[in-house]
Each structure stands twice: as structure tokens, then as C-alpha cells.
C-alpha positions in Angstrom: -0.1 0.1 0.0 1.5 3.4 -1.1 1.3 6.4 0.9 -1.7 8.2 1.4 -2.4 11.5 -0.7 -2.6 14.6 0.7 -6.3 15.7 1.2 -8.1 18.8 0.5 -11.5 19.6 1.8 -13.9 22.0 -0.2 -16.7 23.8 1.4 -19.1 25.2 -1.1 -21.9 27.3 0.0 -25.4 25.8 -0.2 -27.1 26.0 -3.4 -26.3 24.4 -7.2 -24.5 27.4 -8.7 -21.6 27.4 -5.9 -21.6 23.6 -5.6 -21.2 23.2 -9.2 -18.1 25.6 -9.5 -16.5 24.3 -6.4 -16.8 20.7 -7.7 -15.1 21.7 -10.9 -12.3 23.2 -9.0 -12.2 19.7 -6.9 -11.8 17.8 -10.4 -8.6 19.8 -11.2 -7.0 19.1 -7.7 -8.0 15.5 -8.0 -6.3 15.5 -11.4 -3.0 16.8 -9.8 -2.8 13.8 -7.1 -4.7 15.4 -4.1 -7.5 13.4 -2.5 -10.6 15.6 -2.6 -13.6 15.6 -0.1 -16.6 18.0 -0.3 -18.1 19.0 2.6 -22.0 19.7 2.1 -24.4 21.7 4.2 -28.1 21.2 3.4 -29.3 24.4 1.6 -32.5 26.1 2.7 -33.4 26.4 -0.9 -32.0 23.0 -2.3 -33.6 21.5 -5.4 -34.2 18.0 -6.3 -31.3 18.3 -8.9 -28.5 18.2 -6.1 -28.8 14.5 -5.5 -28.9 13.4 -9.6 -26.0 15.9 -9.9 -23.9 14.5 -7.0 -24.6 11.0 -8.2 -23.3 11.8 -11.6 -20.2 13.5 -10.3 -19.4 10.5 -7.9 -19.8 8.2 -10.6 -17.5 10.0 -13.1 -15.0 11.2 -10.3 -14.3 8.3 -7.9 -11.2 10.5 -6.4 -13.8 12.9 -5.2 -15.9 12.1 -2.2 -18.7 13.5 -0.3 -19.5 14.3 3.3 -22.7 15.7 4.5 -22.5 17.7 7.8 -25.6 17.1 10.1 -28.5 19.3 9.4 -28.8 22.3 11.6 -32.0 23.9 13.0 -32.8 27.2 12.1 -35.1 29.4 14.2 -37.4 30.2 11.5 -37.5 33.8 12.1 -34.3 34.5 9.7 -35.0 37.0 6.8 -34.7 34.7 3.4 -31.4 36.9 2.5 -29.6 35.7 5.6 -30.7 31.9 5.2 -27.4 30.8 3.6 -25.2 32.8 6.0 -27.1 31.2 9.0 -27.0 27.7 7.8 -23.3 28.1 7.4 -22.5 29.6 10.7 -24.7 27.3 12.5 -22.6 24.2 10.9 -19.3 25.4 12.2 -19.5 23.2 15.1 -20.4 20.2 13.0 -17.5 21.3 10.4 -14.9 21.4 13.4 -16.0 17.9 14.3 -15.4 16.6 11.1 -12.1 18.3 10.3 -10.3 17.6 13.4 -11.1 13.6 13.0 -9.1 13.7 9.8 -7.0 16.9 9.6 -7.0 17.8 5.7 -3.6 19.5 4.2 -5.7 22.4 3.1 -9.6 23.8 3.2 -10.9 25.7 0.2 -13.8 28.1 1.4 -16.3 29.4 -0.6 -17.1 33.3 -0.2 -20.2 32.8 1.5 -18.6 30.3 4.1 -16.3 32.9 5.5 -17.1 32.3 9.0 -15.5 28.8 8.8 -12.3 30.5 8.7 -12.6 30.5 12.6 -12.5 26.6 12.5 -9.6 26.5 10.1 -7.7 28.8 12.4 -8.4 27.0 15.5 -7.3 23.8 14.0 -4.2 25.1 12.3 -5.3 24.2 8.8 -4.5 26.6 5.8 -7.5 28.2 4.4 -8.1 29.5 0.9 -11.0 31.1 -0.5 -12.6 30.6 -3.8 -14.0 33.5 -5.9 -16.6 31.8 -8.3 -16.7 35.5 -9.8 -14.0 37.6 -11.4 -11.3 39.7 -10.3 -13.2 42.6 -10.5 -15.9 41.5 -8.0 -13.2 40.5 -5.8 -11.3 43.9 -6.0 -14.7 45.3 -4.9 -15.3 42.8 -1.9 -11.5 43.6 -0.8 -12.2 47.3 -0.8 -15.8 47.0 1.1 -14.3 47.5 4.3 -12.8 50.8 3.1 -15.8 52.0 1.3 -17.8 51.3 4.7 -15.4 53.4 6.6 -15.5 56.4 4.3 -19.2 57.0 4.7 -22.1 56.8 7.0 -24.7 56.5 4.0 -26.0 53.1 2.8 -25.6 52.4 -0.8 -29.3 52.5 -0.9 -29.2 56.2 -0.2 -26.7 57.1 -3.0 -29.0 56.5 -5.8 -27.4 57.0 -9.0 -24.2 58.2 -7.4 -21.3 56.6 -8.6 -19.3 53.9 -6.5 -15.5 54.1 -6.9 -13.1 51.5 -6.0 -9.4 50.6 -7.1 -8.9 48.6 -10.3 -12.5 48.5 -11.7 -14.7 51.1 -13.4 -16.9 53.1 -11.1 -20.6 52.3 -11.6 -23.9 53.6 -10.0 -24.7 52.7 -6.4 -28.0 51.0 -7.6 -25.8 48.3 -9.3 -24.5 47.1 -5.9 -25.8 43.6 -4.8 -29.3 44.3 -3.2 -28.2 42.8 -0.1 -25.5 45.4 0.5 -28.0 48.3 0.0 -29.0 48.9 3.8 -25.5 49.0 5.9 -27.5 48.4 9.2 -29.0 45.2 7.8 -27.8 41.8 8.9 -26.8 40.8 5.2 -24.6 43.9 4.7 -22.8 43.2 8.0 -22.4 39.5 7.0 -20.9 40.6 3.7 -18.7 43.0 5.6 -17.5 40.3 7.8 -16.7 38.3 4.6 -14.8 41.1 3.2 -12.3 41.1 6.4 -12.3 37.5 6.6 -10.6 37.4 3.2 -7.5 38.9 4.7 -7.0 36.1 7.1 -6.7 33.3 4.5 -3.4 31.8 3.0 -4.5 32.9 -0.4 -7.7 33.5 -2.9 -8.4 31.4 -5.8 -10.2 33.2 -8.6 -12.2 31.9 -11.4 -10.6 34.2 -14.1 -7.5 34.6 -16.1 -5.2 37.6 -15.7 -5.2 38.8 -19.4 -9.2 39.0 -18.9 -8.7 41.4 -16.2 -5.2 42.8 -16.0 -6.1 46.1 -14.2 -8.0 44.6 -11.5 -5.5 42.0 -10.9 -2.5 44.3 -10.9 -4.6 46.5 -8.5 -5.3 43.7 -6.0 -1.7 42.3 -6.2 -0.3 45.8 -5.3 -2.4 45.8 -2.1 -4.3 48.9 -3.4 -7.8 47.4 -2.3 -6.9 46.5 1.2 -7.5 48.5 4.2 -4.5 50.1 5.9 -2.6 47.9 7.9 -3.9 44.5 6.1 -1.8 42.4 4.0 -3.6 41.3 0.7 -3.3 37.4 0.5 -1.8 36.0 -2.6 -4.3 35.7 -5.6 -4.3 32.7 -8.1 -6.0 33.0 -11.1 -6.9 29.2 -12.4 -9.7 29.9 -14.7 -12.1 30.1 -16.6 -13.4 26.9 -15.1 -15.7 25.0 -17.6 -18.3 22.7 -16.4 -18.3 19.5 -17.7 -21.4 17.7 -18.5 -21.9 14.6 -16.4 -25.6 14.0 -16.0 -28.4 14.4 -18.4 -26.1 15.1 -21.5 -28.7 13.5 -23.9 -30.9 16.1 -23.3 -28.7 18.2 -25.1 -29.1 15.9 -28.3 -31.9 18.3 -29.5 -30.2 21.6 -29.3 -26.8 20.4 -30.6 -28.5 18.5 -33.5 -30.3 21.7 -34.6 -27.2 23.7 -34.5 -25.6 21.5 -36.8 -27.9 22.4 -39.5 -27.3 26.0 -39.1 -24.9 28.4 -41.0 -21.8 29.3 -39.2 -22.2 32.2 -36.8 -25.8 32.9 -37.5 -27.3 31.8 -34.2 -28.5 33.8 -31.2 -28.2 31.8 -28.2 -30.4 32.9 -25.2 -29.9 31.3 -21.7 -29.9 32.7 -18.2 -28.9 30.2 -15.7 -30.6 28.3 -13.1 -31.5 31.3 -11.4 -32.1 33.8 -14.3 -36.0 33.2 -14.8 -38.1 35.6 -16.6 -41.6 36.5 -15.6 -44.3 35.6 -18.1 -44.8 39.3 -19.2 -40.7 39.5 -19.7 -40.9 36.1 -21.7 -43.5 37.4 -24.0 -41.8 40.6 -24.5 -38.3 38.7 -25.2 -40.1 36.5 -27.7 -41.8 39.3 -29.7 -38.1 40.9 -29.8 -36.4 37.8 -30.8 -39.1 37.3 -33.8 -38.8 41.0 -34.9 -34.8 40.8 -35.2 -35.3 38.2 -38.1 -32.2 36.2 -36.5 -31.9 32.8 -35.9 -32.1 31.6 -32.3 -31.7 28.9 -29.9 -33.6 29.7 -26.4 -33.7 28.0 -23.3 -36.9 29.0 -21.6 -37.7 28.6 -17.9 -40.8 28.4 -15.8 -41.5 32.2 -14.4 -40.8 32.5 -10.6 -44.5 33.0 -10.0 -45.4 29.7 -11.1 -43.7 27.7 -8.3 -42.4 29.0 -4.8 -38.6 29.8 -4.5 -38.6 28.2 -1.1 -39.9 25.1 -2.5 -37.2 22.1 -2.4 -38.7 20.8 -5.5 -37.4 21.3 -8.8 -39.3 23.9 -10.8 -41.6 22.4 -13.2 -41.2 22.3 -17.1 -42.4 25.6 -18.5 -45.7 25.6 -20.5 -44.7 27.0 -23.6 -48.1 27.7 -25.2 -48.9 29.7 -22.1 -45.9 31.7 -22.0 -45.1 32.5 -25.6 -47.2 34.6 -27.8 -49.7 32.9 -29.8 -48.1 31.4 -33.1 -44.9 32.0 -32.1 -43.6 28.4 -32.5 -45.1 28.1 -35.7 -44.0 31.5 -37.1 -40.3 31.1 -35.9 -40.1 27.3 -37.1 -37.0 26.7 -39.1 -35.0 29.7 -37.8 -35.4 29.2 -34.2 -35.5 26.5 -31.4 -37.1 26.8 -28.0 -35.9 24.3 -25.4 -37.2 23.6 -21.9 -35.5 24.8 -18.8 -31.9 23.3 -20.0 -29.2 22.9 -22.8 -25.7 21.8 -22.6 -24.3 25.3 -22.6 -20.7 24.5 -22.8 -21.1 22.5 -26.2 -23.8 25.0 -27.5 -21.1 27.9 -26.9 -18.4 25.9 -28.5 -20.5 25.3 -31.6 -19.4 27.1 -34.8 -23.3 27.9 -35.7 -23.5 30.3 -32.4 -22.5 33.9 -33.2 -24.0 35.7 -30.3 -25.0 35.0 -26.6 -27.9 36.8 -24.8 -27.1 35.9 -21.1 -27.1 37.2 -17.6 -23.7 37.9 -16.9 -21.1 37.3 -19.8 -20.6 38.6 -23.2 -22.1 39.5 -25.5 -25.6 40.8 -24.9 -25.4 41.5 -21.0 -29.1 41.2 -19.7 -28.7 41.1 -15.7 -30.9 39.7 -13.4 -29.6 39.0 -10.0 -26.7 39.0 -7.4 -23.8 40.9 -8.9 -24.7 40.8 -12.5 -25.6 44.6 -12.5 -21.8 45.1 -11.7 -20.7 42.6 -14.1 -22.8 44.5 -16.9 -20.8 47.6 -16.2 -17.5 45.8 -16.2 -18.2 43.7 -19.5 -19.1 46.8 -21.4 -16.9 49.6 -19.9 -13.9 47.8 -18.9 -13.7 44.8 -20.9 -15.7 46.1 -24.1 -17.0 42.5 -24.3 -20.7 43.2 -24.4 -23.3 45.5 -24.8 -26.0 46.1 -22.1 -29.9 45.7 -22.9 -31.5 49.1 -22.1 -34.1 48.7 -19.3 -32.2 45.6 -17.7 -32.4 47.3 -14.4 -36.2 48.4 -14.7 -39.5 46.1 -14.6 -39.1 44.8 -18.3 -37.1 45.0 -21.5 -39.4 46.2 -24.3 -39.6 44.0 -27.5 -38.2 46.7 -29.5 -34.9 47.0 -27.3 -34.3 43.2 -27.8 -34.9 43.2 -31.7 -32.6 46.5 -32.0 -29.6 45.0 -30.0 -29.9 41.6 -31.5 -29.9 43.0 -35.1 -26.8 45.3 -33.8 -24.9 42.7 -32.7 -25.5 40.2 -35.7 -25.6 42.8 -38.7 -23.7 46.0 -37.8 -20.0 46.6 -38.1 -19.6 47.4 -34.6 -21.5 44.3 -33.7 -18.9 42.3 -35.9 -15.9 44.0 -34.0 -17.2 43.0 -30.6 -17.9 39.4 -31.7 -14.4 39.1 -33.0 -12.9 40.9 -29.9 -14.9 38.2 -27.8 -13.3 35.4 -30.1 -9.8 36.6 -29.2 -10.8 36.6 -25.5 -12.2 32.9 -26.0 -9.0 31.9 -27.4 -6.8 33.3 -24.9 -9.3 31.6 -22.2 -8.4 28.3 -24.1 -4.6 29.0 -24.2 -4.7 29.9 -20.3 -5.8 26.4 -19.5 -3.6 24.4 -21.9 -0.2 22.9 -20.7 2.0 25.5 -19.7 -0.8 28.4 -19.9 -1.0 31.0 -17.5 -4.0 29.4 -15.5 -2.8 25.9 -15.9 0.7 26.8 -14.5 -0.8 28.8 -11.4 -2.8 26.1 -10.6 -0.3 23.3 -10.9 2.4 25.7 -8.8 -0.3 26.2 -6.2 -1.2 22.4 -5.6 2.1 21.4 -5.7 3.8 24.2 -3.6 1.0 24.6 -1.1 -1.1 21.6 -1.0 0.8 18.4 -1.9 4.2 19.0 -0.2 2.8 20.4 3.1 0.3 17.6 3.1 3.0 15.0 2.8 4.8 16.6 5.7 1.7 16.9 7.8 -0.2 13.3 7.1 -2.0 12.6 10.4 -0.8 9.3 11.8 1.1 8.0 14.9 3.7 10.3 16.1 6.5 10.2 18.4 8.9 13.0 19.2 12.9 12.5 18.7 15.3 15.1 19.8 19.2 15.3 19.0 21.7 17.8 20.6 21.8 20.3 17.8 18.7 19.2 15.9 15.9 20.5 17.5 12.5 18.5 17.3 12.2 15.7 14.7 8.9 14.1 14.1 8.7 10.6 12.5 5.2 9.9 11.1 4.3 6.6 9.9 1.9 6.2 7.2 0.5 3.1 5.3 3.7 1.7 6.1 6.2 4.4 4.9 7.9 7.0 6.8 8.5 10.7 6.2 11.1 12.4 8.7 10.5 16.0 9.4 12.9 18.4 11.2 14.1 21.7 11.4 16.7 23.0 9.2 20.3 23.0 10.6 22.3 25.3 8.9 21.7 29.1 7.8 23.3 28.1 4.4 20.2 26.3 3.7 18.9 29.9 2.8 21.0 29.6 -0.4 19.1 26.9 -1.5 16.7 29.3 -3.7 19.7 30.8 -5.4 21.3 27.5 -6.3 17.8 26.2 -7.6 17.3 29.5 -9.6 20.8 29.4 -11.0 19.9 25.6 -12.2 16.5 26.9 -13.4 18.1 29.1 -15.9 19.7 26.2 -17.6 16.2 24.4 -17.5 17.2 21.8 -15.7 15.3 19.9 -13.0 16.9 20.1 -9.7 16.4 18.0 -6.7 18.2 18.4 -3.3 18.7 16.1 -0.2 17.2 17.5 2.6 15.5 16.2 5.7 12.1 18.2 5.0 10.3 18.0 1.7 9.5 21.6 1.2 9.3 24.0 -1.7 12.3 26.5 -1.7 12.4 27.7 -5.1 10.6 27.5 -8.6 12.6 25.5 -11.4 11.6 24.6 -14.7 10.8 21.1 -16.3 12.7 20.6 -19.4 9.7 20.4 -21.7 8.3 23.5 -20.4 5.1 22.0 -19.2 5.6 23.4 -15.6 6.7 26.9 -15.4 6.9 26.7 -11.9 7.9 23.2 -10.0 8.9 22.2 -6.5 12.8 22.4 -5.6 12.5 18.8 -3.8 14.9 19.5 -0.8 16.0 16.7 1.4 19.5 17.0 3.2 21.2 14.2 4.9 21.7 16.1 8.3 20.5 13.6 10.8 23.0 10.8 9.8 25.1 9.5 12.6 28.8 10.4 13.2 29.8 6.8 11.8 30.4 6.5 8.3 27.5 6.2 6.0 27.2 5.4 2.5 25.9 8.2 0.3 25.9 8.2 -3.6 28.1 5.0 -3.6 30.8 6.7 -1.4 31.6 6.2 2.4 32.1 9.4 3.9 31.7 11.2 7.3 29.6 13.9 8.2 32.9 16.4 8.1 33.3 15.1 4.5 30.1 15.8 3.3 29.6 19.1 1.2 25.8 19.6 1.3 25.4 21.5 -1.9 25.1 24.8 0.1 28.4 26.5 -0.7 29.3 27.5 -4.2 26.7 26.0 -6.6 29.6 26.2 -9.3 31.8 23.7 -7.1 29.0 21.5 -5.7 26.6 21.0 -8.4 23.5 19.1 -8.2 22.9 16.3 -10.7 19.2 15.7 -11.9 17.6 12.2 -12.5 15.1 13.6 -15.0 13.9 11.4 -17.6 14.5 13.5 -20.7 12.1 13.1 -23.3 10.2 10.4 -21.5 6.5 11.2 -20.4 7.3 11.0 -16.8 9.6 13.1 -15.0 11.0 11.6 -11.8 11.9 13.9 -9.0 14.2 11.6 -6.8 15.8 12.3 -3.6 19.4 12.0 -4.8 22.7 12.6 -3.2 24.8 16.1 -3.2 28.1 16.3 -4.7 30.8 14.8 -2.2 34.2 16.0 -1.7 36.5 17.7 0.6 35.2 20.8 2.6 37.3 23.7 1.9 36.5 24.9 5.6 35.6 22.3 7.9 34.8 25.1 10.4 31.7 26.0 8.3 30.3 22.4 8.8 28.5 22.1 12.5 28.9 19.0 14.1 26.2 17.6 15.9 25.8 14.5 18.2 23.9 11.0 17.3 20.3 11.5 16.0 18.2 9.0 14.2 19.3 8.1 10.7 17.0 9.1 7.8 15.2 5.9 6.9 13.0 7.0 4.1 12.7 10.0 1.7 9.7 10.9 -0.4 9.9 10.7 -4.0 7.7 12.7 -6.3 6.9 11.6 -9.8 5.0 13.7 -12.4 3.2 12.2 -15.1 3.0 14.4 -18.2 0.1 12.5 -19.9 -2.1 12.4 -17.0 -1.2 15.9 -15.5 -0.8 14.2 -12.2 1.6 13.4 -9.3 2.4 10.2 -7.5 4.3 9.9 -4.4 6.4 7.0 -3.0 9.3 6.7 -0.8 13.0 5.5 -1.3 15.4 4.5 1.4 
């Protein structure tokens, strides 16, 4: 039995939207060698879709497990907008019990689960936040405490007055998330607490890529969004996350088959997400506008919210198209339009050559904002990124049919619309490149997993522990796991700090560097020869706790005084590498440093007898699968 994989716990907020994004992140972690557990809390607005979705994920991803926390009892008097916050707050006790039973290497928290950072801090578990929105929304939340301190007025009192936040386009106060409108309300205070908790984390993972939002990212990294005296955590752009279809994929056959019969770039796709449901009145207005535009279309129509209770735990019923759409609409548009009920495989539809325009609630290209932060997103997309044009009246009761027809024709037929569509295609290409091997997001994610999740996880696998101490060695902890051993201890010499310089010099030569040291820990960034990883662990393991008697190292019997530990001039004591060259696998084995006469024996500290290093951790990266495997070598 091999060593256990380091484990990461993901903690999404209740509800399908954030659960789906968190699981997509979990798939990326699992593909890189982590054991992934998703801790679930019961949603006050849960739907019957959650169960089948989780079953599909489990069947397709056996490396991802789920743990449902015990249900908590709500008072029943909570305002609807506070239910999610309250469920998460009341679940802290159950989360603490779960994490304490088998401490993970890392926990990743959804924004709405920010109060759980108290549990992570108490248990000493590194905590990261996951922002499902982009960098501009993150910049706003990082700056929220500053905005709060600058004024005594609520956003709701500011009307059309602009809100100014570093790194993002100013926007009307009316566009702020509805739950933030009253600064004295419980939801506002919960969001303000979330904003403060972000600065207590080890890092923030964002569903974006830097080329998409460079100004916001540069501002965040420079610390310009943070309140005075608070350090901005490292920010990792790993997006865009693309949802894989694992359940009910066959339901999309009708949509995709119809798109196959349409000319390239000719179809307007209208879809507004699981929560973006029009009123019956708006559905009829939208249909009239789409028909008047004369364009080909694929429209996902959902049941109006008034037709069922939003608090009902059941899945919304299928929409009655005959009742919702104008009389004769389906017959008049047959051939150039297709209406599907409730769902379509959005990822596959958007990737189809026939789709030329996307009318949606939050992303390019015709922005029709409906809920949450989408009013802010509409401003960012149109003014900052120049990737969208908004529907006039989106912030009113209804968008008129004439506006729908006008904007659809503008997008599909005008020169300006063509320029916007071409600009969007460039961004889509950049997004794909960011996710490829060696791409910006892929590299960032792999570096994050390896340096901050995997290696600390190897060191801290929770098993039987006993202390061993040596005269000049400090505490050494030996942990047995699965029949293997990992030996941990403190650095012995200040010269160890030169290891990053050594690694950097080797990295410039594009060599894989592995150094023996007692603790496997990331000390620098080096490159794999094929360029797949722009950053990789400097595997560090030093034979510091060998006994004073002779020990065979690298085929030579030497004493401690004769062992040069590759800490003094790298030009004299180079470190060889065991890379596999053109092989699909790159092996990062612990290898011996160069052995020779020490020029200055005084620089080598003597130490008393300590435990001999009996096993060292081996890390192997498989380029084909993109995953890491672990083993030990004596």
C-alpha cells in the first residue's frame, strides 16, 4: 500500500450554483494528485437536482468524495437573504468535528462560508477562499471595508451616485448587490465580515485569467484594494472553469443536432442560468423581440418564478410554452428558431460554430442582468472589457421587445457588432490557451497545488507521532503512514537559505533540480525541461541527521565532516538531476549531493547522534495524465 495522498476539503455554500463551480475546482485538484472531499451543508433552497448531480459527479470522479454535515435547526425567523449565512454559521460546530477527525492539508472555502475560517484557524488548517466571480468583483469585496469606513450612508441612499473602487470601473450605487443596500442590515454586516475574513486566508483562488482582467489583478496584487494595515493574500487566477456535463447530457442532443443544420455564426443563443428566470410578461416581450429581429435563435426558456415557490425544495416544473409564448410564435419561427425547456448543454452549445451571439445574464455578449452581482458585471463587461453591450431597461421591470430586436440586430448585422464579436473570439482563444499545458492558469494552478497543498500535505499526514530530539537538531517528528515513513525536522544551517539561489541558477539552465534535505518543502521555482510547468518544486532533502559513523551516500562512504551539502558555491558543488528527458514521466527522486573535501571544515556544524534518515519522499509527475504520484525511497 502506497502513501496516502494529501487531502483537501472543499466547502461550498449551499445551492447548486456555487456547488457546481467548487466541484469543477475539485476535479482539477484530483487530477493533480490530491484526495478531494467536499463538505456539504443542506441548502434552505435545495432542489431535487442536487442529488442526481452529486451522483453523476461521484460516478465519473471516484477520487472525489462527499461528506454531508449534520443538518442544523434554523429558528424560522431569519430573513430569506440571511438563510445561507445562518446555515453556514450554525454548521461551524459540525465542520470542526469533521475536520478534527482527519485533519486535511488544506481547506478551500466559498466566499459565503467565510465564517468557517474561524474553525480552520483554531485547528491550524491553511485556508484558501474560492471566488467564483472574476477579479473585478473580488477587488470590490476586498475594498468594501474601506468604502464602509469612508461614509456613513448606505448604498441604497446614494441613488445613481458612482461607487469608486481601485482597479475597476466606477458604477452607480443602484448596481450594488441588493443585500448590500442597507448598511445596518444583517446581510450587509455578513458581507462586511466576509470582506474582512478574506485577509485572514493563505490565498484567494479566482475563476478568471489575468489577461481578461489585468487592471483589477494588478491593483489587487499591489495591495491597493486592502484596508490600511492589512496584507492582501496571494491571488491565484486559475480560470476559466468550464463545467463538464456528467448527467443528463442526452437532453442536449436536440439543441446540438439543430445547431448542426445552421450556418456558421448565425445563431443567437439565449440562456440565463438556473436562477435567471423571466416573468411571464418578460418572456412574451423577449419572444416578440427575438421574432422581430429576424435572426436565427436557440432559446432556453424556464418556468417563471411566480409559477412555483422559490422556497420549495422541489425542482421547478417544466415551462408551459403555449401559455408563456405569444400565440403562434413557435409556428412562425419554425426553421430559424428552436425553443428548449429549462436546460441545454451550455458548454457544448457555446463551442458550436453556428453560435454567433450569446444573450445572457452575466457574460458576453448581450448582457441582460437579472440578479446577484450581475448589474455590476454588466458595467465591467461593457465599459472595462468591451466585451458586451447591455440591454436598455435591464434594471427596470421589463426590457421592451423593441430593445431586444434592436440589440440583437446590432450584434449580428452591424460593423460595430462584428468588431465586438471578433474581440470576444480573441478572448475565448486566450481563455483556452490559459488552460493548456504551460498556459497561465494551468501553470498557476499546478504551482499552487504542488507548493502549497501537496508538499505540506506529505509532511503533515496525520498518523502516529513520537518525538525524537538530538543535541543540535531540534525537534524531529517521525510519522508512519501506510507502512511508509516521512522524517521531518528543522533546518540545521543558515546556509540552507542559499538553496533558492542554487535552484534559480539551475532553473536558468532549464534543469530539474532535486536536493537532499530532511524536510520536503518548496524552496524555489525551477522548470521542467519540456516547459510544461513554469514552476515546480525544488525537492529538498538533506542528510543532516546521519550518525557520526560512516554512511554510504551515492556509492561513497563518507563522514559528516567530509560531506559537502551543496550549500556552498553551486559552481563547485553542483547537484545532478535524475530527469527522464523526453520520457512522458519526469521523476523527482531524492539524490545525493556532490561529495568532496570541505574547504572550510569550520563551516560544517558537528552534531551528536540522531536518528538516521530511513526514508525519503519521491515525487513523480506524469505529463500525460497531469498528475503527481508519491512513493518513498530508502
